SEMAR-987093 format. One record per residue (C-alpha): residue in three letters; chain; x, y, z. Coordinates in steps of 0.02 Angstrom, whole numbers, plus 50000, padded with zeros to 5 digits. Layout:
N
residuo->ALA cadena->A c1->X c2->Y c3->Z
...
//
This chain:
403
residuo->MET cadena->A c1->45229 c2->49249 c3->51044
residuo->LYS cadena->A c1->45383 c2->49344 c3->51103
residuo->TYR cadena->A c1->45498 c2->49286 c3->51242
residuo->THR cadena->A c1->45646 c2->49364 c3->51330
residuo->ILE cadena->A c1->45801 c2->49256 c3->51349
residuo->PRO cadena->A c1->45929 c2->49316 c3->51476
residuo->ILE cadena->A c1->46106 c2->49262 c3->51430
residuo->GLY cadena->A c1->46217 c2->49287 c3->51581
residuo->PRO cadena->A c1->46286 c2->49361 c3->51685
residuo->ILE cadena->A c1->46338 c2->49182 c3->51730
residuo->HIS cadena->A c1->46319 c2->49068 c3->51580
residuo->PRO cadena->A c1->46415 c2->48919 c3->51508
residuo->ALA cadena->A c1->46445 c2->49014 c3->51345
residuo->LEU cadena->A c1->46523 c2->49164 c3->51433
residuo->LYS cadena->A c1->46701 c2->49171 c3->51498
residuo->GLU cadena->A c1->46667 c2->49333 c3->51593
residuo->PRO cadena->A c1->46509 c2->49404 c3->51673
residuo->ILE cadena->A c1->46396 c2->49507 c3->51559
residuo->MET cadena->A c1->46207 c2->49510 c3->51534
residuo->ILE cadena->A c1->46135 c2->49504 c3->51358
residuo->SER cadena->A c1->45946 c2->49509 c3->51362
residuo->CYS cadena->A c1->45871 c2->49455 c3->51196
residuo->THR cadena->A c1->45687 c2->49465 c3->51149
residuo->ILE cadena->A c1->45645 c2->49328 c3->51024
residuo->SER cadena->A c1->45501 c2->49284 c3->50910
residuo->GLY cadena->A c1->45524 c2->49100 c3->50869
residuo->GLU cadena->A c1->45711 c2->49090 c3->50834
residuo->GLU cadena->A c1->45728 c2->49271 c3->50775
residuo->ILE cadena->A c1->45803 c2->49405 c3->50889
residuo->THR cadena->A c1->45689 c2->49557 c3->50887
residuo->ASP cadena->A c1->45767 c2->49662 c3->51026
residuo->VAL cadena->A c1->45932 c2->49668 c3->51120
residuo->ASP cadena->A c1->45981 c2->49747 c3->51285
residuo->VAL cadena->A c1->46157 c2->49737 c3->51355
residuo->ILE cadena->A c1->46180 c2->49755 c3->51542
residuo->ALA cadena->A c1->46361 c2->49769 c3->51599
residuo->SER cadena->A c1->46428 c2->49810 c3->51773
residuo->GLN cadena->A c1->46438 c2->49634 c3->51843
residuo->ASN cadena->A c1->46626 c2->49650 c3->51854
residuo->HIS cadena->A c1->46702 c2->49791 c3->51956
residuo->ARG cadena->A c1->46877 c2->49771 c3->52028
residuo->GLY cadena->A c1->46911 c2->49952 c3->52072
residuo->ILE cadena->A c1->47073 c2->49953 c3->51971
residuo->GLU cadena->A c1->47076 c2->50143 c3->51951
residuo->TRP cadena->A c1->47049 c2->50171 c3->52138
residuo->ILE cadena->A c1->47186 c2->50046 c3->52180
residuo->GLY cadena->A c1->47304 c2->50129 c3->52055
residuo->MET cadena->A c1->47275 c2->50303 c3->52128
residuo->ASN cadena->A c1->47309 c2->50238 c3->52304
residuo->ARG cadena->A c1->47478 c2->50156 c3->52275
residuo->ASN cadena->A c1->47627 c2->50227 c3->52369
residuo->ASN cadena->A c1->47697 c2->50299 c3->52209
residuo->PRO cadena->A c1->47650 c2->50309 c3->52023
residuo->ILE cadena->A c1->47778 c2->50178 c3->51972
residuo->GLN cadena->A c1->47681 c2->50048 c3->52070
residuo->THR cadena->A c1->47528 c2->50100 c3->51969
residuo->ILE cadena->A c1->47614 c2->50039 c3->51809
residuo->TYR cadena->A c1->47600 c2->49860 c3->51871
residuo->VAL cadena->A c1->47420 c2->49885 c3->51922
residuo->ALA cadena->A c1->47383 c2->49949 c3->51746
residuo->GLU cadena->A c1->47465 c2->49793 c3->51677
residuo->ARG cadena->A c1->47331 c2->49690 c3->51763
residuo->ILE cadena->A c1->47181 c2->49780 c3->51689
residuo->CYS cadena->A c1->47183 c2->49645 c3->51554
residuo->GLY cadena->A c1->47283 c2->49484 c3->51545
residuo->ILE cadena->A c1->47298 c2->49498 c3->51355
residuo->CYS cadena->A c1->47321 c2->49687 c3->51332
residuo->ASN cadena->A c1->47448 c2->49700 c3->51473
residuo->PHE cadena->A c1->47570 c2->49806 c3->51375
residuo->CYS cadena->A c1->47452 c2->49934 c3->51298
residuo->HIS cadena->A c1->47373 c2->49985 c3->51465
residuo->PRO cadena->A c1->47536 c2->50031 c3->51555
residuo->ALA cadena->A c1->47596 c2->50105 c3->51390
residuo->CYS cadena->A c1->47444 c2->50221 c3->51387
residuo->LEU cadena->A c1->47473 c2->50270 c3->51567
residuo->ALA cadena->A c1->47657 c2->50307 c3->51534
residuo->MET cadena->A c1->47616 c2->50411 c3->51379
residuo->ALA cadena->A c1->47499 c2->50523 c3->51480
residuo->VAL cadena->A c1->47625 c2->50547 c3->51622
residuo->GLU cadena->A c1->47766 c2->50580 c3->51499
residuo->GLU cadena->A c1->47664 c2->50716 c3->51414
residuo->ILE cadena->A c1->47626 c2->50804 c3->51579
residuo->THR cadena->A c1->47807 c2->50795 c3->51640
residuo->ASP cadena->A c1->47889 c2->50830 c3->51470
residuo->MET cadena->A c1->47985 c2->50669 c3->51493
residuo->GLU cadena->A c1->48081 c2->50616 c3->51338
residuo->VAL cadena->A c1->48082 c2->50436 c3->51277
residuo->PRO cadena->A c1->48242 c2->50380 c3->51187
residuo->GLU cadena->A c1->48223 c2->50329 c3->51005
residuo->ARG cadena->A c1->48276 c2->50149 c3->51038
residuo->ALA cadena->A c1->48144 c2->50135 c3->51175
residuo->GLN cadena->A c1->48014 c2->50199 c3->51051
residuo->TYR cadena->A c1->48059 c2->50057 c3->50932
residuo->ILE cadena->A c1->48056 c2->49928 c3->51072
residuo->ARG cadena->A c1->47882 c2->49989 c3->51121
residuo->VAL cadena->A c1->47825 c2->49963 c3->50942
residuo->VAL cadena->A c1->47893 c2->49785 c3->50940
residuo->GLN cadena->A c1->47809 c2->49745 c3->51105
residuo->SER cadena->A c1->47644 c2->49819 c3->51045
residuo->GLU cadena->A c1->47645 c2->49714 c3->50886
residuo->LEU cadena->A c1->47695 c2->49554 c3->50976
residuo->GLU cadena->A c1->47545 c2->49583 c3->51088
residuo->ARG cadena->A c1->47431 c2->49609 c3->50936
residuo->ILE cadena->A c1->47487 c2->49443 c3->50858
residuo->HIS cadena->A c1->47460 c2->49351 c3->51022
residuo->SER cadena->A c1->47289 c2->49430 c3->51049
residuo->HIS cadena->A c1->47222 c2->49404 c3->50873
residuo->LEU cadena->A c1->47277 c2->49221 c3->50866
residuo->LEU cadena->A c1->47199 c2->49190 c3->51036
residuo->TRP cadena->A c1->47037 c2->49271 c3->50972
residuo->ALA cadena->A c1->47040 c2->49166 c3->50813
residuo->GLY cadena->A c1->47044 c2->49009 c3->50918
residuo->VAL cadena->A c1->46900 c2->49069 c3->51026
residuo->ALA cadena->A c1->46799 c2->49112 c3->50869
residuo->ALA cadena->A c1->46828 c2->48936 c3->50800
residuo->HIS cadena->A c1->46771 c2->48863 c3->50967
residuo->GLU cadena->A c1->46611 c2->48966 c3->50966
residuo->LEU cadena->A c1->46571 c2->48889 c3->50796
residuo->GLY cadena->A c1->46602 c2->48714 c3->50864
residuo->PHE cadena->A c1->46764 c2->48697 c3->50763
residuo->ASP cadena->A c1->46877 c2->48641 c3->50906
residuo->SER cadena->A c1->47008 c2->48560 c3->50794
residuo->LEU cadena->A c1->47039 c2->48734 c3->50721
residuo->LEU cadena->A c1->47043 c2->48807 c3->50898
residuo->HIS cadena->A c1->47183 c2->48687 c3->50947
residuo->TYR cadena->A c1->47277 c2->48716 c3->50785
residuo->THR cadena->A c1->47268 c2->48906 c3->50804
residuo->TRP cadena->A c1->47325 c2->48901 c3->50984
residuo->LYS cadena->A c1->47465 c2->48783 c3->50936
residuo->ILE cadena->A c1->47537 c2->48909 c3->50812
residuo->ARG cadena->A c1->47507 c2->49048 c3->50941
residuo->GLU cadena->A c1->47640 c2->48963 c3->51049
residuo->LYS cadena->A c1->47775 c2->49035 c3->50935
residuo->VAL cadena->A c1->47735 c2->49216 c3->50983
residuo->MET cadena->A c1->47714 c2->49166 c3->51166
residuo->ASP cadena->A c1->47887 c2->49087 c3->51162
residuo->THR cadena->A c1->47956 c2->49245 c3->51084
residuo->LEU cadena->A c1->47878 c2->49352 c3->51220
residuo->GLU cadena->A c1->47959 c2->49240 c3->51351
residuo->ILE cadena->A c1->48130 c2->49253 c3->51267
residuo->VAL cadena->A c1->48122 c2->49444 c3->51259
residuo->ASN cadena->A c1->48033 c2->49481 c3->51424
residuo->GLY cadena->A c1->48060 c2->49330 c3->51535
residuo->ASN cadena->A c1->47871 c2->49305 c3->51544
residuo->ARG cadena->A c1->47745 c2->49231 c3->51423
residuo->VAL cadena->A c1->47601 c2->49346 c3->51472
residuo->THR cadena->A c1->47634 c2->49493 c3->51589
residuo->LYS cadena->A c1->47786 c2->49586 c3->51526
residuo->ALA cadena->A c1->47833 c2->49710 c3->51664
residuo->ILE cadena->A c1->47946 c2->49811 c3->51548
residuo->MET cadena->A c1->47859 c2->49981 c3->51543
residuo->MET cadena->A c1->47936 c2->50129 c3->51634
residuo->TYR cadena->A c1->47906 c2->50315 c3->51626
residuo->GLY cadena->A c1->48033 c2->50383 c3->51502
residuo->GLY cadena->A c1->48070 c2->50218 c3->51415
residuo->VAL cadena->A c1->48074 c2->50030 c3->51446
residuo->ARG cadena->A c1->48155 c2->49921 c3->51578
residuo->ARG cadena->A c1->48229 c2->49788 c3->51463
residuo->ASP cadena->A c1->48318 c2->49795 c3->51295
residuo->ILE cadena->A c1->48301 c2->49686 c3->51141
residuo->LYS cadena->A c1->48473 c2->49608 c3->51143
residuo->ASP cadena->A c1->48574 c2->49541 c3->50996
residuo->GLU cadena->A c1->48541 c2->49362 c3->51051
residuo->HIS cadena->A c1->48353 c2->49395 c3->51045
residuo->VAL cadena->A c1->48352 c2->49449 c3->50863
residuo->PRO cadena->A c1->48377 c2->49277 c3->50779
residuo->LYS cadena->A c1->48232 c2->49206 c3->50881
residuo->ILE cadena->A c1->48118 c2->49351 c3->50833
residuo->ARG cadena->A c1->48165 c2->49331 c3->50650
residuo->GLU cadena->A c1->48127 c2->49145 c3->50663
residuo->MET cadena->A c1->47954 c2->49192 c3->50726
residuo->ILE cadena->A c1->47931 c2->49315 c3->50581
residuo->LYS cadena->A c1->47973 c2->49181 c3->50452
residuo->TYR cadena->A c1->47860 c2->49055 c3->50540
residuo->TYR cadena->A c1->47707 c2->49167 c3->50529
residuo->LEU cadena->A c1->47740 c2->49231 c3->50353
residuo->ASP cadena->A c1->47756 c2->49051 c3->50292
residuo->LEU cadena->A c1->47595 c2->49002 c3->50381
residuo->PHE cadena->A c1->47488 c2->49150 c3->50331
residuo->GLY cadena->A c1->47418 c2->49072 c3->50173
residuo->GLU cadena->A c1->47371 c2->48911 c3->50262
residuo->VAL cadena->A c1->47287 c2->49000 c3->50408
residuo->ALA cadena->A c1->47192 c2->49117 c3->50291
residuo->LYS cadena->A c1->47131 c2->48967 c3->50191
residuo->LEU cadena->A c1->47070 c2->48877 c3->50347
residuo->PHE cadena->A c1->46972 c2->49027 c3->50411
residuo->LEU cadena->A c1->46913 c2->49108 c3->50250
residuo->GLU cadena->A c1->46882 c2->48963 c3->50130
residuo->ASP cadena->A c1->46802 c2->48836 c3->50246
residuo->LYS cadena->A c1->46621 c2->48813 c3->50194
residuo->THR cadena->A c1->46554 c2->48796 c3->50372
residuo->ILE cadena->A c1->46643 c2->48953 c3->50435
residuo->LYS cadena->A c1->46578 c2->49052 c3->50285
residuo->MET cadena->A c1->46400 c2->48992 c3->50314
residuo->ARG cadena->A c1->46408 c2->49039 c3->50499
residuo->THR cadena->A c1->46493 c2->49209 c3->50478
residuo->ARG cadena->A c1->46453 c2->49283 c3->50306
residuo->ASP cadena->A c1->46308 c2->49408 c3->50319
residuo->ILE cadena->A c1->46296 c2->49370 c3->50506
residuo->GLY cadena->A c1->46317 c2->49509 c3->50635
residuo->ILE cadena->A c1->46325 c2->49652 c3->50509
residuo->LEU cadena->A c1->46381 c2->49820 c3->50577
residuo->THR cadena->A c1->46355 c2->49950 c3->50443
residuo->ARG cadena->A c1->46480 c2->50090 c3->50415
residuo->GLU cadena->A c1->46350 c2->50216 c3->50476
residuo->ASP cadena->A c1->46315 c2->50119 c3->50637
residuo->ALA cadena->A c1->46500 c2->50091 c3->50667
residuo->ILE cadena->A c1->46532 c2->50279 c3->50660
residuo->LYS cadena->A c1->46376 c2->50325 c3->50759
residuo->LEU cadena->A c1->46416 c2->50201 c3->50898
residuo->GLU cadena->A c1->46599 c2->50253 c3->50898
residuo->ALA cadena->A c1->46660 c2->50075 c3->50876
residuo->THR cadena->A c1->46847 c2->50051 c3->50873
residuo->GLY cadena->A c1->46986 c2->49932 c3->50820
residuo->PRO cadena->A c1->46951 c2->49783 c3->50705
residuo->THR cadena->A c1->46765 c2->49804 c3->50741
residuo->VAL cadena->A c1->46757 c2->49975 c3->50656
residuo->ARG cadena->A c1->46885 c2->49934 c3->50522
residuo->ALA cadena->A c1->46786 c2->49780 c3->50469
residuo->SER cadena->A c1->46644 c2->49901 c3->50428
residuo->GLY cadena->A c1->46758 c2->49995 c3->50309
residuo->VAL cadena->A c1->46807 c2->50139 c3->50423
residuo->LYS cadena->A c1->46994 c2->50171 c3->50407
residuo->LYS cadena->A c1->47022 c2->50219 c3->50589
residuo->ASP cadena->A c1->47183 c2->50169 c3->50678
residuo->VAL cadena->A c1->47276 c2->50269 c3->50811
residuo->ARG cadena->A c1->47443 c2->50212 c3->50739
residuo->GLN cadena->A c1->47392 c2->50294 c3->50574
residuo->ASP cadena->A c1->47289 c2->50443 c3->50634
residuo->THR cadena->A c1->47389 c2->50505 c3->50784
residuo->SER cadena->A c1->47560 c2->50429 c3->50765
residuo->TYR cadena->A c1->47657 c2->50388 c3->50923
residuo->TYR cadena->A c1->47815 c2->50294 c3->50970
residuo->ALA cadena->A c1->47911 c2->50256 c3->50810
residuo->TYR cadena->A c1->47753 c2->50218 c3->50708
residuo->PRO cadena->A c1->47780 c2->50368 c3->50590
residuo->ASP cadena->A c1->47932 c2->50272 c3->50523
residuo->PHE cadena->A c1->47825 c2->50122 c3->50473
residuo->ASP cadena->A c1->47688 c2->50202 c3->50367
residuo->VAL cadena->A c1->47551 c2->50101 c3->50455
residuo->LYS cadena->A c1->47385 c2->50091 c3->50362
residuo->ALA cadena->A c1->47218 c2->50040 c3->50435
residuo->MET cadena->A c1->47172 c2->49863 c3->50380
residuo->THR cadena->A c1->46998 c2->49846 c3->50302
residuo->PRO cadena->A c1->46923 c2->49686 c3->50227
residuo->ASP cadena->A c1->46918 c2->49751 c3->50048
residuo->ILE cadena->A c1->47109 c2->49742 c3->50045
residuo->LEU cadena->A c1->47092 c2->49552 c3->50036
residuo->THR cadena->A c1->46914 c2->49521 c3->49974
residuo->GLY cadena->A c1->46883 c2->49677 c3->49867
residuo->ASP cadena->A c1->46723 c2->49716 c3->49963
residuo->VAL cadena->A c1->46659 c2->49774 c3->50133
residuo->VAL cadena->A c1->46508 c2->49690 c3->50212
residuo->GLY cadena->A c1->46542 c2->49731 c3->50395
residuo->ASP cadena->A c1->46494 c2->49556 c3->50454
residuo->THR cadena->A c1->46578 c2->49428 c3->50567
residuo->TYR cadena->A c1->46674 c2->49358 c3->50417
residuo->ASP cadena->A c1->46749 c2->49530 c3->50382
residuo->ARG cadena->A c1->46804 c2->49543 c3->50563
residuo->ILE cadena->A c1->46900 c2->49381 c3->50539
residuo->VAL cadena->A c1->46979 c2->49451 c3->50380
residuo->VAL cadena->A c1->47037 c2->49610 c3->50467
residuo->ARG cadena->A c1->47120 c2->49518 c3->50611
residuo->LEU cadena->A c1->47211 c2->49400 c3->50493
residuo->LEU cadena->A c1->47274 c2->49548 c3->50392
residuo->GLU cadena->A c1->47331 c2->49633 c3->50552
residuo->VAL cadena->A c1->47431 c2->49480 c3->50607
residuo->LYS cadena->A c1->47527 c2->49487 c3->50442
residuo->GLN cadena->A c1->47546 c2->49676 c3->50458
residuo->SER cadena->A c1->47613 c2->49660 c3->50636
residuo->VAL cadena->A c1->47742 c2->49532 c3->50580
residuo->GLU cadena->A c1->47801 c2->49649 c3->50443
residuo->ILE cadena->A c1->47811 c2->49798 c3->50563
residuo->ILE cadena->A c1->47918 c2->49696 c3->50684
residuo->GLU cadena->A c1->48033 c2->49644 c3->50541
residuo->GLN cadena->A c1->48056 c2->49825 c3->50487
residuo->ALA cadena->A c1->48084 c2->49879 c3->50668
residuo->LEU cadena->A c1->48225 c2->49753 c3->50688
residuo->ASP cadena->A c1->48304 c2->49809 c3->50523
residuo->GLU cadena->A c1->48299 c2->49993 c3->50573
residuo->MET cadena->A c1->48321 c2->49982 c3->50762
residuo->PRO cadena->A c1->48432 c2->50126 c3->50818
residuo->SER cadena->A c1->48566 c2->50106 c3->50951
residuo->GLY cadena->A c1->48567 c2->50204 c3->51112
residuo->GLU cadena->A c1->48486 c2->50213 c3->51282
residuo->ILE cadena->A c1->48320 c2->50129 c3->51324
residuo->ILE cadena->A c1->48268 c2->50248 c3->51462
residuo->SER cadena->A c1->48293 c2->50435 c3->51487
residuo->GLU cadena->A c1->48321 c2->50424 c3->51675
residuo->GLU cadena->A c1->48382 c2->50268 c3->51763
residuo->LYS cadena->A c1->48367 c2->50335 c3->51941
residuo->ILE cadena->A c1->48194 c2->50291 c3->52008
residuo->PRO cadena->A c1->48195 c2->50425 c3->52146
residuo->LYS cadena->A c1->48228 c2->50558 c3->52014
residuo->ILE cadena->A c1->48082 c2->50496 c3->51907
residuo->LEU cadena->A c1->47969 c2->50501 c3->52059
residuo->ALA cadena->A c1->48028 c2->50676 c3->52106
residuo->THR cadena->A c1->47991 c2->50738 c3->51929
residuo->ILE cadena->A c1->47815 c2->50668 c3->51936
residuo->LYS cadena->A c1->47782 c2->50733 c3->52112
residuo->LYS cadena->A c1->47823 c2->50913 c3->52066
residuo->SER cadena->A c1->47721 c2->50909 c3->51905
residuo->ASP cadena->A c1->47550 c2->50987 c3->51878
residuo->GLY cadena->A c1->47434 c2->50953 c3->51733
residuo->GLU cadena->A c1->47326 c2->50828 c3->51642
residuo->ALA cadena->A c1->47346 c2->50726 c3->51484
residuo->ILE cadena->A c1->47275 c2->50581 c3->51385
residuo->GLY cadena->A c1->47374 c2->50431 c3->51325
residuo->ARG cadena->A c1->47306 c2->50344 c3->51168
residuo->HIS cadena->A c1->47362 c2->50175 c3->51103
residuo->GLU cadena->A c1->47297 c2->50059 c3->50966
residuo->ALA cadena->A c1->47271 c2->49904 c3->51072
residuo->PRO cadena->A c1->47227 c2->49737 c3->50988
residuo->ARG cadena->A c1->47042 c2->49769 c3->51021
residuo->GLY cadena->A c1->47047 c2->49952 c3->50971
residuo->GLU cadena->A c1->47086 c2->50124 c3->51040
residuo->ASP cadena->A c1->47137 c2->50122 c3->51223
residuo->ILE cadena->A c1->47130 c2->50288 c3->51319
residuo->HIS cadena->A c1->47203 c2->50333 c3->51489
residuo->TYR cadena->A c1->47168 c2->50502 c3->51568
residuo->VAL cadena->A c1->47292 c2->50559 c3->51702
residuo->LYS cadena->A c1->47298 c2->50711 c3->51813
residuo->LEU cadena->A c1->47450 c2->50755 c3->51918
residuo->LYS cadena->A c1->47451 c2->50880 c3->52061
residuo->SER cadena->A c1->47611 c2->50957 c3->52128
residuo->GLY cadena->A c1->47655 c2->50888 c3->52300
residuo->PHE cadena->A c1->47541 c2->50737 c3->52279
residuo->ASP cadena->A c1->47637 c2->50571 c3->52292
residuo->GLY cadena->A c1->47531 c2->50468 c3->52171
residuo->LEU cadena->A c1->47415 c2->50496 c3->52024
residuo->TYR cadena->A c1->47288 c2->50628 c3->52074
residuo->THR cadena->A c1->47165 c2->50558 c3->51946
residuo->TRP cadena->A c1->47173 c2->50406 c3->51833
residuo->LYS cadena->A c1->47032 c2->50354 c3->51717
residuo->VAL cadena->A c1->47035 c2->50212 c3->51591
residuo->ARG cadena->A c1->46926 c2->50188 c3->51438
residuo->ALA cadena->A c1->46965 c2->50020 c3->51359
residuo->PRO cadena->A c1->46902 c2->49979 c3->51183
residuo->THR cadena->A c1->46769 c2->49853 c3->51238
residuo->TYR cadena->A c1->46676 c2->49996 c3->51323
residuo->ASN cadena->A c1->46641 c2->50065 c3->51148
residuo->ASN cadena->A c1->46626 c2->49905 c3->51050
residuo->ILE cadena->A c1->46498 c2->49822 c3->51163
residuo->LEU cadena->A c1->46365 c2->49942 c3->51099
residuo->ALA cadena->A c1->46384 c2->49865 c3->50926
residuo->TRP cadena->A c1->46305 c2->49703 c3->50989
residuo->MET cadena->A c1->46133 c2->49782 c3->50974
residuo->PRO cadena->A c1->46127 c2->49809 c3->50784
residuo->MET cadena->A c1->46237 c2->49657 c3->50754
residuo->LEU cadena->A c1->46118 c2->49534 c3->50839
residuo->MET cadena->A c1->45954 c2->49603 c3->50774
residuo->HIS cadena->A c1->45854 c2->49483 c3->50661
residuo->HIS cadena->A c1->45978 c2->49341 c3->50682
residuo->GLN cadena->A c1->45949 c2->49175 c3->50769
residuo->ILE cadena->A c1->45986 c2->49126 c3->50949
residuo->ALA cadena->A c1->46124 c2->49009 c3->50887
residuo->ASP cadena->A c1->46215 c2->49159 c3->50810
residuo->ILE cadena->A c1->46235 c2->49248 c3->50977
residuo->PRO cadena->A c1->46400 c2->49164 c3->51032
residuo->ILE cadena->A c1->46499 c2->49201 c3->50872
residuo->VAL cadena->A c1->46426 c2->49375 c3->50848
residuo->ALA cadena->A c1->46462 c2->49422 c3->51029
residuo->ALA cadena->A c1->46638 c2->49350 c3->51015
residuo->SER cadena->A c1->46671 c2->49442 c3->50850
residuo->ILE cadena->A c1->46709 c2->49607 c3->50941
residuo->ASP cadena->A c1->46834 c2->49513 c3->51053
residuo->PRO cadena->A c1->46752 c2->49578 c3->51213
residuo->CYS cadena->A c1->46843 c2->49596 c3->51379
residuo->MET cadena->A c1->46731 c2->49622 c3->51530
residuo->SER cadena->A c1->46872 c2->49651 c3->51653
residuo->CYS cadena->A c1->46927 c2->49796 c3->51541
residuo->THR cadena->A c1->46751 c2->49868 c3->51540
residuo->ASN cadena->A c1->46748 c2->49870 c3->51730
residuo->ARG cadena->A c1->46599 c2->49983 c3->51768
residuo->ALA cadena->A c1->46474 c2->49984 c3->51911
residuo->VAL cadena->A c1->46309 c2->50076 c3->51936
residuo->VAL cadena->A c1->46204 c2->50044 c3->52091
residuo->LEU cadena->A c1->46017 c2->50083 c3->52083
residuo->ASP cadena->A c1->45883 c2->50074 c3->52218
residuo->ASP cadena->A c1->45701 c2->50025 c3->52188
residuo->ASN cadena->A c1->45657 c2->50200 c3->52130
residuo->GLU cadena->A c1->45800 c2->50199 c3->52004
residuo->ARG cadena->A c1->45890 c2->50338 c3->52098
residuo->ILE cadena->A c1->46075 c2->50333 c3->52063
residuo->ILE cadena->A c1->46175 c2->50305 c3->52222
residuo->THR cadena->A c1->46336 c2->50403 c3->52211
residuo->ALA cadena->A c1->46502 c2->50352 c3->52288
residuo->GLU cadena->A c1->46471 c2->50476 c3->52429
residuo->ASP cadena->A c1->46296 c2->50406 c3->52460
residuo->LEU cadena->A c1->46365 c2->50230 c3->52466
residuo->HIS cadena->A c1->46501 c2->50282 c3->52587
residuo->ASN cadena->A c1->46373 c2->50367 c3->52702
residuo->LEU cadena->A c1->46263 c2->50213 c3->52698
residuo->SER cadena->A c1->46411 c2->50109 c3->52752
residuo->ILE cadena->A c1->46447 c2->50227 c3->52897
residuo->GLU cadena->A c1->46266 c2->50223 c3->52952
residuo->LYS cadena->A c1->46265 c2->50033 c3->52952
residuo->THR cadena->A c1->46422 c2->50030 c3->53058
residuo->LYS cadena->A c1->46341 c2->50148 c3->53184
residuo->GLU cadena->A c1->46183 c2->50041 c3->53190
residuo->MET cadena->A c1->46282 c2->49884 c3->53223
residuo->MET cadena->A c1->46380 c2->49968 c3->53363
residuo->LYS cadena->A c1->46225 c2->50017 c3->53461
//
């Protein structure tokens, strides 16, 4: 006998709303359907209706609480390409440091969540305890632990000062010293191995076909990383290589265990990139134009479209921007966060596993529903209601109520 178990959109195991409908035979999952669109905040519409495009930077920062540097960074990259706005070399290095601090913070947060999904809460608390070091560093450099508010078209708003460097180097030493211990806890523990090895396998072929991204695709052996493939900021100076599990284990399985391996390797890689960035940080300006009215005037008179690409902690983040001369804000702004791609991988990952595997397999892609942010409205005949249709329906209701 087969049954369908709906998980979500509101469920104790889910931190954000998403619907995973699993067909089961006994304990085995025989079919999977993922239904998103329970979370729609209208971020893009809000961003396009700010008074000016600088205000949109801070809207972009709130697409995701964790990836709050990479989203405004993507937006800025697209605008800078359209306007031919130069970014000083020092600002490029600072953007690299901020990106890698965000990756460390995100991956350690994810590791704690993964431990929690396995019922290993002592490891959750330990992981989040050591995560405090990067959070403290973010506060020292930016003034905030989470949202950073340092991005600006043509550079950054705050410098890494001489007094910040010893604290950042202290963080670097802290994580390099701890790496062996953390790797042992996550990769050698018998329970974690039993719950993650050969569980949630995403083959290399499926990873490519489904266009997975970030640690999810790299754990399947695909060496895809925007920092490596389409270098930006100062990344060409750091010879960044895509992290795959065989670097540590000598093999690629593409399972949940391999996704743990990749993220641990990337934490160490991020620490090393930050150390090199501090050693080679050039002097100079941190923004090409300090006068805000001049930045706004440059954007307002610009015409064109561009895409900003950034290797966010979860994978490739893309922002499409269109500017129209004489238009005060962004004429068009479209965001495609990495979860939008990676969520499709749940289907092959969950097939033929047990119900109890769903939490850790789902968490292994590090999903963010607020980033996915999509809505489709259907009527009983499955006719798609467009934005114009919805607007007209609203007008008609108003007229009816006024009669």
